[in-house]
C-alpha positions in Angstrom: -6.3 29.1 8.5 -8.6 27.7 5.8 -9.5 29.7 2.8 -13.0 31.1 2.8 -13.7 29.0 -0.3 -12.9 25.9 1.7 -10.6 23.0 1.3 -11.1 21.0 -1.9 -10.6 17.2 -1.8 -10.3 15.6 -5.3 -11.9 12.0 -4.9 -14.6 10.5 -2.9 -12.9 7.2 -1.9 -12.2 6.1 1.7 -9.1 8.3 1.8 -10.8 11.4 0.6 -13.9 10.9 2.6 -11.9 10.3 5.8 -9.9 13.4 5.2 -13.2 15.3 4.6 -14.8 14.0 7.7 -11.9 14.8 10.0 -11.7 18.4 8.5 -15.4 19.0 8.9 -15.4 17.8 12.5 -12.8 20.4 13.2 -15.0 23.0 11.8 -13.5 23.4 8.4 -15.6 24.0 5.2 -14.9 21.1 2.9 -15.8 20.3 -0.8 -15.3 16.9 -2.2 -15.3 16.8 -5.9 -15.8 13.4 -7.6 -16.0 13.1 -11.4 -18.0 9.8 -11.3 -21.8 9.8 -10.6 -21.5 8.0 -7.3 -19.1 6.7 -4.8 -17.6 3.1 -5.0 -17.5 3.2 -8.9 -14.5 0.7 -8.9 -16.4 -1.9 -6.8 -19.4 -4.1 -7.2 -20.7 -4.9 -3.6 -17.8 -7.5 -3.4 -16.4 -8.6 0.0 -13.1 -7.1 1.0 -11.0 -7.5 4.2 -10.0 -4.7 6.6 -6.8 -6.3 7.9 -6.3 -6.3 11.7 -2.6 -6.9 12.2 -0.7 -3.8 11.3 -1.4 -1.9 14.4 -1.5 -2.5 18.1 -5.0 -0.9 18.0 -7.9 -2.9 16.7 -8.9 -1.7 13.2 -12.5 -0.7 14.4 -11.0 1.1 17.3 -8.6 3.0 15.1 -11.6 4.1 12.9 -13.3 5.3 16.0 -10.3 7.3 17.2 -10.3 8.9 13.8 -13.8 10.0 14.1 -15.1 7.4 11.8 -18.3 5.6 12.8 -18.9 1.9 11.9 -22.2 2.4 10.2 -21.3 -0.2 7.6 -22.0 -3.9 7.6 -19.0 -5.7 8.9 -18.1 -9.0 10.5 -14.9 -10.0 12.4 -13.3 -13.1 10.9 -11.4 -15.0 13.6 -10.4 -18.0 11.6 -9.9 -19.2 8.1 -8.2 -21.9 5.9 -4.9 -21.5 3.9 -4.0 -24.2 1.4 -0.4 -25.3 0.9 1.2 -26.2 -2.4 -0.3 -29.8 -2.1 -3.8 -28.3 -1.5 -3.7 -29.4 2.2 -5.7 -27.1 4.3 -4.3 -25.3 7.4 -6.5 -23.6 9.9 -5.4 -20.0 10.8 -7.0 -18.4 13.8 -6.8 -15.6 16.4 -8.3 -14.5 19.6 -9.1 -11.2 18.0 -10.4 -10.9 14.3 -7.8 -11.6 11.7 -9.7 -9.1 9.6 -13.1 -7.5 9.2 -15.2 -8.5 6.3 -17.0 -5.6 4.7 -18.5 -4.7 1.4 -17.4 -2.1 -1.2 -19.4 -0.2 -3.7 -22.4 2.2 -3.8 -25.0 0.0 -2.1 -26.5 0.4 1.3 -24.3 -1.1 4.0 -21.0 -0.8 2.1 -18.1 1.1 3.6 -18.2 3.6 0.8 -21.9 4.5 1.3 -21.4 4.8 5.2 -18.4 7.1 4.7 -20.3 9.4 2.3 -23.3 9.5 4.7 -21.1 10.5 7.6 -19.4 13.1 5.5 -22.6 14.7 4.4 -23.9 14.5 8.0 -20.8 16.4 9.1 -21.5 19.2 6.7 -19.1 18.3 3.8 -20.4 19.4 0.4 -20.0 16.5 -2.2 -20.2 17.2 -5.8 -20.5 14.3 -8.3 -19.9 14.4 -12.0 -17.4 17.2 -11.2 -14.0 16.5 -13.0 -11.1 18.7 -11.6 -9.0 20.3 -14.2 -7.1 23.0 -12.2 -5.9 23.6 -8.7 -7.1 25.6 -5.9 -5.5 27.3 -3.0 -6.1 24.4 -0.5 -6.5 21.0 -1.9 -6.0 17.4 -1.1 -5.5 14.7 -3.9 -7.3 11.4 -3.4 -8.1 10.4 -7.0 -7.3 6.7 -6.7 -4.8 4.5 -8.5 -2.6 6.0 -11.3 -1.8 2.7 -12.8 -2.4 -1.1 -12.2 0.3 -2.9 -10.2 -2.1 -5.6 -9.0 -5.4 -6.7 -10.3 -8.2 -8.9 -8.9 -10.7 -10.6 -11.1 -13.5 -12.9 -9.8 -17.2 -13.5 -9.2 -19.7 -12.3 -6.6 -22.5 -14.8 -6.0 -25.3 -16.1 -3.8 -24.7 -19.4 -2.1 -25.9 -22.0 0.4 -22.3 -22.6 1.6 -21.3 -22.1 5.3 -19.6 -18.9 6.2 -15.8 -19.0 5.9 -12.5 -17.6 4.4 -10.2 -19.6 2.3 -6.8 -18.5 0.7 -4.7 -20.3 -1.8 -1.3 -19.7 -3.7 0.1 -20.8 -6.9 1.2 -19.3 -10.3 -1.6 -21.2 -12.0 -4.1 -19.5 -9.7 -2.6 -16.0 -9.3 1.0 -15.2 -10.5 3.0 -13.6 -7.6 -0.3 -13.3 -5.7 -3.1 -15.3 -4.2 -6.6 -16.6 -4.7 -9.4 -16.1 -2.1 -12.9 -17.2 -1.3 -15.0 -15.2 1.2 -18.5 -16.3 2.2 -20.9 -14.7 4.7 -24.6 -15.1 5.2 -25.4 -16.4 1.8 -23.3 -14.1 -0.1 -19.8 -14.7 -1.5 -16.8 -13.3 -3.4 -14.1 -15.4 -5.1 -11.2 -14.0 -6.9 -7.7 -14.3 -8.3 -5.5 -11.5 -7.0 -2.4 -11.3 -9.2 0.7 -9.2 -9.5 1.6 -10.5 -12.9 0.0 -12.4 -15.8 -2.8 -9.7 -16.3 -3.3 -10.6 -19.9 -4.2 -14.2 -18.9 -6.6 -13.2 -16.2 -9.4 -15.3 -17.6 -7.4 -18.4 -17.3 -6.2 -17.6 -13.7 -9.8 -17.0 -12.7 -10.9 -20.4 -14.2 -8.2 -22.2 -12.4 -9.2 -20.4 -9.1 -12.8 -21.4 -9.5 -11.9 -25.1 -10.2 -9.6 -25.1 -7.2 -12.1 -23.8 -4.7 -14.9 -26.0 -6.2 -12.7 -29.0 -5.6 -11.1 -28.2 -2.3 -13.5 -25.8 -0.5 -16.9 -26.9 -2.0 -17.4 -23.7 -3.8 -21.1 -23.5 -4.9 -22.3 -20.4 -6.8 -25.8 -19.2 -7.6 -26.4 -16.1 -9.8 -22.6 -15.4 -10.2 -21.7 -11.8 -11.4 -18.2 -10.9 -12.7 -16.1 -8.1 -11.0 -12.7 -6.8 -11.3 -10.5 -4.3 -9.6 -6.9 -2.9 -9.6 -4.5 -1.3 -7.2 -1.5 1.0 -7.4 1.6 0.4 -5.1 4.6 2.7 -4.9 6.9 4.3 -2.4 6.5 8.1 -3.0 9.2 10.4 -1.9 7.2 13.2 -0.4 3.5 12.3 -1.3 3.1 15.9 -2.4 1.9 16.9 -5.8 2.3 20.5 -6.8 2.6 21.2 -3.0 -0.7 19.5 -2.2 -1.0 16.4 0.0 -1.6 13.1 -1.9 -3.4 10.4 0.0 -4.7 6.8 -0.4 -4.0 5.0 -3.7 -3.3 8.2 -5.5 -0.1 8.3 -3.4 0.5 4.4 -4.0 -0.1 3.7 -0.3 -0.7 0.0 -0.4 0.8 -3.0 1.1 3.3 -4.4 -1.4 2.9 -8.0 -0.1 -0.9 -8.5 -0.1 -2.4 -5.3 -1.6 -4.2 -4.3 1.5 -4.9 -0.5 1.4 -7.9 0.4 3.4 -6.1 1.3 6.6 -3.5 3.1 4.7 -6.2 5.1 3.0 -7.9 6.0 6.3 -4.4 6.8 8.1 -3.3 9.0 5.2 -6.6 10.8 5.0 -6.4 11.5 8.8 -2.8 12.7 8.6 -3.6 15.1 5.7 -6.5 16.5 7.5 -4.4 17.1 10.7 -1.7 18.8 8.8 -4.2 21.3 7.4 -5.9 21.7 10.8 -2.6 22.2 12.6 -0.5 23.8 10.0 2.1 21.0 10.2 4.0 19.1 7.5 2.1 16.2 5.9 5.2 14.9 4.4 6.9 14.5 7.7 3.7 13.0 9.3 3.2 10.2 6.6 7.0 9.4 6.5 7.0 8.9 10.3 3.7 7.0 10.6 3.3 5.2 7.2 6.7 4.7 5.7 8.0 1.9 8.1 5.2 -0.2 7.4 5.3 0.4 3.5 9.0 -0.3 3.6 8.4 -3.6 5.5 5.8 -4.5 3.0 8.3 -4.2 0.1 10.8 -6.4 2.1 7.9 -9.0 2.7 7.2 -8.9 -1.0 10.8 -9.6 -1.9 10.8 -12.5 0.6 7.5 -13.9 -0.8 8.8 -13.9 -4.2 12.1 -15.6 -3.2 10.5 -18.2 -0.9 9.4 -20.8 -3.5 6.9 -23.6 -2.9 8.8 -25.2 0.0 9.3 -21.8 1.7 5.7 -21.0 1.4 4.6 -24.3 2.8 6.8 -23.7 5.8 5.4 -20.4 6.4 1.8 -21.6 6.0 2.5 -24.4 8.6 3.8 -21.7 11.0 0.7 -19.7 10.6 -1.5 -22.5 11.6 0.5 -23.3 14.8 0.1 -20.2 16.8 -2.1 -17.0 17.1 -2.0 -15.8 13.4 -2.6 -12.0 14.2 0.5 -12.1 16.5 2.7 -13.8 13.8 1.5 -11.4 11.1 2.1 -8.4 13.4 5.8 -9.6 13.7 6.1 -10.1 10.1 4.9 -6.5 9.4 7.0 -5.0 12.2 10.2 -3.1 11.3 13.4 -4.9 12.3 17.1 -4.5 11.7 17.3 -7.5 9.2 14.5 -6.0 7.2 16.0 -2.5 7.2 19.2 -4.1 5.9 17.2 -6.0 3.2 15.3 -2.9 2.2 17.7 -1.4 -0.5 17.9 -4.7 -2.4 14.2 -5.4 -2.0 13.3 -1.9 -3.2 15.4 -2.3 -6.4 13.7 -5.7 -7.1 10.3 -4.2 -6.2 10.5 -1.4 -8.8 11.3 -3.8 -11.5 8.7 -6.3 -10.6 5.8 -3.9 -10.6 6.1 -3.7 -14.4 4.0 -6.6 -15.7 5.8 -8.0 -18.7 2.8 -10.0 -19.8 0.6 -7.1 -20.7 1.6 -4.0 -22.7 -2.0 -2.7 -22.5 -2.4 -2.7 -26.2 -5.4 -4.7 -27.7 -5.9 -6.1 -24.2 -9.0 -6.7 -22.2 -7.4 -6.9 -18.7 -9.1 -5.1 -15.8 -6.9 -2.1 -16.1 -7.5 -1.7 -19.8 -11.3 -2.1 -19.4 -11.6 0.4 -16.4 -8.3 2.0 -15.4 -7.4 4.8 -17.8 -10.9 6.4 -17.6 -10.4 6.7 -13.8 -7.4 8.9 -14.0 -7.4 12.7 -13.1 -6.8 14.9 -16.1 -4.8 17.6 -14.4 -1.2 18.8 -14.7 0.9 17.1 -12.1 4.1 17.5 -10.4 5.6 14.5 -8.5 
């Protein structure tokens, strides 16, 4: 039974607000404490994708089943273009959306604003400019990334381009990652999403802009810079000092592509249900989330080992069938992937340490914004 003082959630990101909404809808008193002045402080009204292939249920249906309303601007993307190593375009498509395009940040219509509005409407007390320095009797930790394993650096802009989604690979564009261009209704986001080479982020972004100008007709008006970062890890228990840890604070992100929104929402729901029902959060996330997280690590290992010819083969396959079905199989657990996992995990741990940046006298995204976003409280992991 909840403490009369309520359940404290540290952090007002998607994981924390989802947890708060589910708890409040169950009649619990919930206090969300966020040390920044508003929600979405890591984002800049840029487009992101809510992937739609890691579950049998459509992503929006999954939100609805969790109790989350879709009061944010979103658009289902049923097709896109992926470039191979020769810059040859390959159309990818699906009968159901490959992903849902949405915006992140504090503005109206963003996912973050919609979640905050729903939480407040459900009776959640949200305190901004409130930094947590000590623990309480019932608490959920949702403080966001603890380090940068992946960074994105790019531009948001206005444009007269037609709507679309474009994806490209190459070490000159995004070391061990990918570059993307998303355009919808006169707005666009272009970025290099890299797993290494952080110190040279400006060079990779310049190469990305030149590539999409040449091959996708990128046209930008009023471009504004943005940057972001993500934390990927495989926790043992996702408990810290006995408290549930959710979202990127736990490291719940896909190791292959860095998608984390569905993990944030799922982990927020699981933590809330554990508090409502008095069940084990550690058992719940290990059963529901760990298989996909481990498969992501194996996919990252295979991606790094594929080389250009291997990647070109995979890109051709994506363009020849229903892309969501192929991606669902790629993310589905299997015996070969279970056998590969120990080796993939060993390589994964080493590769997450970017040798190009020691974060000293550096202006990478993490050095500019990351350390000031960590929670200053004693931790046990």
